[in-house]
C-alpha positions as CSV (number, residue, x, y, z in Angstrom):
1,M,-15.7,9.3,5.4
2,S,-16.0,5.5,6.3
3,D,-14.6,4.1,9.4
4,R,-12.1,1.8,7.7
5,A,-8.2,1.8,8.7
6,L,-7.2,2.1,5.2
7,D,-10.0,4.1,4.1
8,R,-8.8,6.7,6.9
9,L,-4.8,6.1,6.1
10,A,-5.6,6.5,2.0
11,A,-7.2,9.7,3.0
12,T,-4.1,11.2,5.7
13,I,-1.8,9.9,2.7
14,A,-3.6,12.4,0.5
15,R,-3.9,14.9,2.8
16,R,-0.3,14.9,3.3
17,R,0.5,14.4,-0.8
18,D,1.2,18.5,-0.6
19,A,2.5,18.7,2.5
20,A,6.2,20.3,3.2
21,P,8.9,17.3,3.0
22,G,10.0,16.7,6.7
23,S,6.2,17.7,7.9
24,S,5.4,13.7,7.8
25,W,7.0,10.4,6.7
26,T,4.4,10.5,3.9
27,A,5.0,13.7,2.8
28,T,8.8,12.8,2.7
29,L,8.5,9.4,0.7
30,L,6.1,11.6,-1.7
31,A,8.2,13.9,-2.2
32,S,11.0,11.8,-3.0
33,G,9.3,10.3,-6.1
34,P,7.3,7.5,-6.9
35,E,10.8,5.6,-7.5
36,K,11.9,6.0,-3.7
37,C,8.3,5.3,-2.8
38,A,8.4,1.4,-4.8
39,E,11.7,0.6,-3.5
40,K,10.8,1.7,0.4
41,F,7.2,-0.8,-0.7
42,G,9.9,-3.5,-1.7
43,E,11.8,-3.3,1.5
44,E,9.0,-4.2,3.5
45,A,7.4,-6.6,1.7
46,I,10.6,-8.6,2.2
47,E,10.4,-8.1,5.9
48,A,7.0,-9.1,5.5
49,V,7.8,-12.1,3.8
50,I,10.9,-13.0,6.1
51,E,8.6,-13.0,9.5
52,A,6.0,-15.2,7.5
53,V,8.8,-17.7,7.1
54,R,10.3,-17.5,10.5
55,G,6.0,-17.7,11.8
56,D,6.2,-15.1,14.1
57,R,2.4,-13.6,14.3
58,V,3.0,-10.7,16.0
59,R,5.9,-9.4,13.7
60,L,4.3,-10.4,10.9
61,T,0.9,-8.2,11.7
62,A,3.2,-5.2,12.1
63,E,5.3,-5.8,9.2
64,A,1.9,-6.5,7.0
65,A,0.4,-3.6,8.1
66,D,3.8,-1.7,6.6
67,V,3.3,-3.1,3.5
68,L,-0.3,-2.0,3.4
69,Y,0.6,1.6,4.3
70,H,4.0,1.5,1.7
71,L,1.8,0.3,-0.9
72,L,-1.2,2.9,-0.5
73,V,2.1,5.6,-0.5
74,M,3.3,4.5,-3.9
75,C,-0.1,4.0,-5.5
76,A,-0.8,7.6,-4.4
77,S,2.6,9.1,-5.8
78,R,1.5,7.7,-9.4
79,G,-1.9,8.9,-8.7
80,V,-3.9,5.3,-7.9
81,S,-6.3,6.0,-5.0
82,L,-7.8,2.9,-2.7
83,A,-11.3,3.5,-4.5
84,E,-9.4,2.3,-7.8
85,I,-7.7,-0.4,-6.1
86,E,-11.2,-1.3,-4.8
87,R,-12.7,-1.1,-8.0
88,E,-10.2,-3.5,-9.7
89,L,-10.7,-6.2,-6.4
90,S,-14.9,-5.6,-7.0
91,R,-14.7,-6.7,-11.0
92,R,-12.0,-9.7,-10.2
93,E,-14.9,-11.0,-7.5
94,G,-16.3,-14.0,-8.5
95,E,-14.0,-15.0,-11.1
96,S,-11.1,-18.1,-11.1
97,G,-7.4,-16.7,-10.5
98,L,-6.4,-19.3,-12.7
99,S,-9.1,-17.6,-15.7
100,E,-7.7,-14.2,-14.8
101,K,-4.3,-14.9,-14.9
102,A,-4.9,-17.2,-18.6
103,R,-6.1,-14.0,-19.8
104,R,-3.2,-12.0,-19.3
C-alpha cells in the first residue's frame, strides 16, 4: 500500500463501508445513503469556498481536507474508487481543459 495520505484515507473508507453505523463517522455517513453523503460533501465544499474568499489559509487548509474526505465518502457511496478517479485524471493529462470542455 502506498504511503500517500489519500490512498490511506480511501482504504479506511473502504474498510468502514460495511461497519456498523455509529462505529465511526464514515460508517454512519455511508449507512445514511448516497444522497446524505452528497449533501454533506456540498456543505463542506461551501465552507471551503467561504474560507477561500476570506483568505484564511489555515481554515482553508482544514476545510479542503474535509472536502477531500467527504468527496471520497460520496464517491464510495456510489462505488467509485479513488483509483478510478486517478485513472480519469491520468486520462486527462496533457489535454487542454478548454478542449476537454468543448467535447462535452
